[in-house]
N, C-alpha and C positions, 0 to 999 in steps of 0.2 A: 491453372484453375481460376475460375471466377469465384472470388470469396467475398461475401458481404458480412460485415460486422454491424449488428444493431446495438447502439449504445443508448443508455438511459439519458445521458447528458454529456457535456464536454467540460464540466467544472473540474477544478483540481481535486483529485482523489486517487487513492491507490488503485482502486479497481479500474478506473478509466485509464490510468497510466498503463496498466498491464495490457488492456485491449489495444491501445494505440501502439504500443511497442510491438506486439505480435503482428498487427496489421501492417505496420511500416516495414518490418523485416521480411514479411512475406512478399510485400510489393518489391522490395529490393532483390528478392530471389526470382523476380520475373512474373509473378502472378498478378492477375487483374483484381485488385483489392479496392473495395469502397467501404467507407464508414458511413453508416446511415443513422441519423438522429432526427428526432421530431422537433420541428420549430413551428409554432402556431402563428407567429406574426408573419404575414405573407410578405411584407416589404423587407424585413430583415432576412427572411428566407431567400427571397429572390436575389438580394444584394450579396449575401454570403455565398450562394451557389455560383453566381456570375463571377465573383472575384476569388472564389475558392479560399475563403478565410480559414485560417488554422487557429486552434486555441492559442492564446497569447503565451501560455506556459509551455507549449510544445510547438514552436513555430516551424521547426525544420522537418516536419513530416513530409514524406513523398507522396502520400496517399490522397485520393480524392475524398472529400467529405461532402456527402449529399444530405442536405436538409430537406425534410419532407413534411407535408401538412399533417399526415397521420400514417400510422404503420398499417397500411392497406395495400393489397396487391397492386392496385392501379398506380401507386406511387413508387413502387420498388422495382429495381432492375432484376432480371433473371440471373441465375448463377448456378454454380455447382455445389457450393457450400454456403450455408447461412449460420452465423454464430450469434447466439443471444447470451446475456449474462445476468438478466434479472427476470423475476417471475412474470412481470407484466408483459415484457417483450416475448417471453416464452409462450404465454397464452395467445398472443396475437399470431405468432409464427406457426402455432399449431393449425391455424386455418389456411396457411399458404399451400398452394398446389405444388406438384413435383417440379415444375419448371424453376422454382426458386432454390432447388438444391437439397442436399442432405442436411438435416438439421442437427446442430450441436448446441449444447448448453454448457457454457463455461461456469462452473459453480464456484463463486467467490465468497459466499457466506451462507449460513443457514438463515435464510430470510424470514423464516417463521418467527425468529426472535424479536426483530425490531423493524422489519421493512414491509410487512404486509399482513393481511388477515390470514390466519393459519390455514383455513380451508382452501383459499385460493392458491397459496404457496404450495400446499400439498398437491393440488391438482397440477400445478406447473412442474413440480419435481417428478410426478408420476408419468409425465408425457414420454413417449417412446423416442426421445431424442438421444443421440450419443452424448454421454456425459464426460466432461473433463473437469477434474477438481484441482484446485491450487494448493491444497494442503492435505495431509494424511487424515486429519480428523473429519474433513468434509467427504473425502473418498469413503471412509469407513461409515459415515452417516448415511450416505446414499446407498451403499451396499446393504447395510444393516436394516435400515428403516423402509427402503423402497425396493429392495430386491433387484437393483440394477447395478451393473458393473460400471466403473468409472476409471478412466485413464488418469494417472497422476502426473501433473506437470507443476512442480514446486516453482514458485516465483524466484526471480533472481534480482540483481541490481545492475544498473548501468555503471560499469566500472570506470567509464570516462567521466561520469558525473560524481560518483561516490567513492572516495578514496581519502586516505589521511592527507590533510593539508600540512605541509612543513610548518613548524613552529614560527619560523622567521617570516612566513607569508601571512600570518594572522595579524590583524590590526592591533593597535595598542590597547583597545578596549578588552580584547581577548588575551593578549600576551601579558598584561599586568603593568609593571612599572617600567621606567626607562632602561633598566638594566636587563630587561627581558625575563624578569622573574614574576611569578604570580603574586598578586597583591597579598600583603600580610597586615591585617589590621589589629594584630595582637591576639586574635583567636586562632591563628594558624594559617597555613597556606590556603588561599582561596580555592574552593571546590565548586565548580559550576555544574548545576544539575539542569538538564534540558527536559522539557515537557511539552507535548503537543497540546495546543488549545483547540477544543472542538465544542460545537454546540449540542451534540448528542450526549445525553446523560450517561449512556453506557460506555462512552469513551473514557469516563473517569477523571476528567480534568479537575473537577471540583475536589474530589478526595485526594488526588495527587498533589494539588496545591496545598491542601490542608496538612498532608503528611510532611511535605518539605518545610512549610512555615512553622510547624510544631517543632521539627528537629532544629530549626534555626535558633530557637530559644536556648538550645543546649550547645549548638555549634554555630557561633556567629560568623564563621568564615564561609558558610554556605551562601551561594548565590543561585536564585531561582530564575531560569531563563525560559520564557514561553515563546512559541512560534505557532503560526497558523494562517489559514486563508479564509476563515469564515467571517470574522468580524475585525474591522479596523481598530475599534476601541473595545477593550475587554473590561470585565468587572473584577478581575482577580488582581490581588496585590502581588507584584513580582519585581525583580530587579531590572529585567529587560523584557521587551516584547518585540518580536520581529514579525511584521505582518506581510504576508504574501511575498516572501523572498523569491527572486528569480531562481530557477532550478539550479543554475550554475553556482549559486551562492550557498546552497544547502550544505555542501561538503565543508565549506568554511565554518558554518554554524556548528555542525556536528563535531568537527575536529577541534573547535575551540571550547568544547565542553568535556567534562570528565565522566559524567554519568548520564545516560538516557533513561528516564523513568517512564514506563508504560503501564498506567493504571487501568487500561481498557479491560472491561469484564470479558468480552468475547470478540475475537478477531478471526475473520476467515483465513487470514495469513498474518498481516501486520507488517507492511512494507517499511514504515518509518523505523521500526526496531532493527530490521535488517540493514537499512541504510546507515543507521548510527553505528552498528557493528562494523560495517565496511569502512567507516571513517575512524576506527579504533576508539570508539566511545563505549565505555562499559555499560552493559544493559542490566537493568533491574525491571522485572516484569511480573505481572500476574500470569498464572497458567491459564491462558485465555483460548486455548485450542490451537490456533494457528502457530503460536510460539513453540509448540512441541517439535517442530521440524528444524529448529535452529537454536533455541534457548535451552541449554542443558545445565541444570542447577549445579553451581560450583565449578563449572568448566567454562562455557561460553557466556554465561549469564548467572545472575542470582534470581531464582524463580519463587514467587510467593503463591500461596494458595489463592484460588480465584475469589475475589471480592473480600478477602481477609485483610482489612486495613492494617491491623496490628502486625501481621506477618510481613506485609509490604514495607511498613516502616522499619521493621527489624532488619530486613534484607538490605534496605537502602542504607541504614546506619552501619551495617557491616562494611560496606564499601567506603563510607565516609571516614571511618576510623582506621581502616586498614589500606594504606596506599599500595602496598605490595599486592594484595589481593585485587585491588582495583586495576592495577597494571596488568596482572595476569589474566583477569577476565577479559579486559579489553584486547589484549594480544591474542588470546584464544579465539575470541569472537572474530577478529579480523582474519585470522588463519582459516577459520571454518568457512567464512564467506568466500574467500579466495579459492577454495576447493569446490565450491558449488558450481553446477553447470551455468554457462553464460546464457544470456537471452538468445544469442545466435544458435547455440546448441539446443535450447528448448524449442526454438522456432523450427529447427530441422525435425524434431520429434513431432511437433504439431503438424507439419507438412506431411509426414509419413502417415499419421493418423487419418488425415483428410483423404490422402490418396487411397488408402486401404478401404475407406468407407465408399468411395466412388467405384472402385474396382468391384467391391462386393455387390454394389447396386447394378452394375453393368449386366 
């Protein structure tokens, strides 16, 4: 099959990672796959296409990335399948003729919330594209509000990248003192809480930082660790900040922390939470929609009511004061992730969905 994925950009993000993984694995299975992304600067576009530049954070991709001046038919290759994942690309793809293939919309968020004008997003969601949803709540939303069926392909994690890093392989900053014990400054064993820094308000970084720093007044052994790729210098007070870590270092970061705090109000899925679980880091999260497919309160995570800061603080404090619960939640989370389908298995399912769509059209 000739399969073209239209991406909104190539910046570090969970949604882009998902698209690149599917595209790469479909190419590995022998399909003719291209990633198409708009690039308005003609010089950069020409150079990137000639040299086949790959995103710095995913350099090992096998696929061809085609930068185009605009998402118009004249700039695009013909194909059997075309996949979009954002409302703007969907509206453009609606204009394409049949030679560009069967149209699919991979739904990764309810974009009416934060990503576009509601009426335009509504129009995009109502288009007669085949729908694939990355989480149960998105599948239910499409079926309930738009009367369209949607295939469900829950996201996974790359198990070669995300796995528990043995304690002895963590550097001294994460291991603690020279005896291999977590630091103890008189307030108890050091507890490292990891939080994603993001510039979007709805990602909840500000309230997450406030929750942790408030608890620090009561538990001085807490350490707040932030990481992110949006800003090199951040405005929040924390004990460590890791900017734009290489992908292969993320497991080191997750494994070196005890708790991953996700204060995001709404997530299409929430890959960082799943990545943390895969590294045996205990999860505390809001009920943000996407978390419902892997964060089960009291089992694989502690789950607070959406946007309820007091409840989020209460859940986090439970894991701070109860090391046995913390270990149990972390272990349960790891076990659950290991039982989830791999990206390879999900790609097989996507391939079958595409094949059926083509056969039905024939």
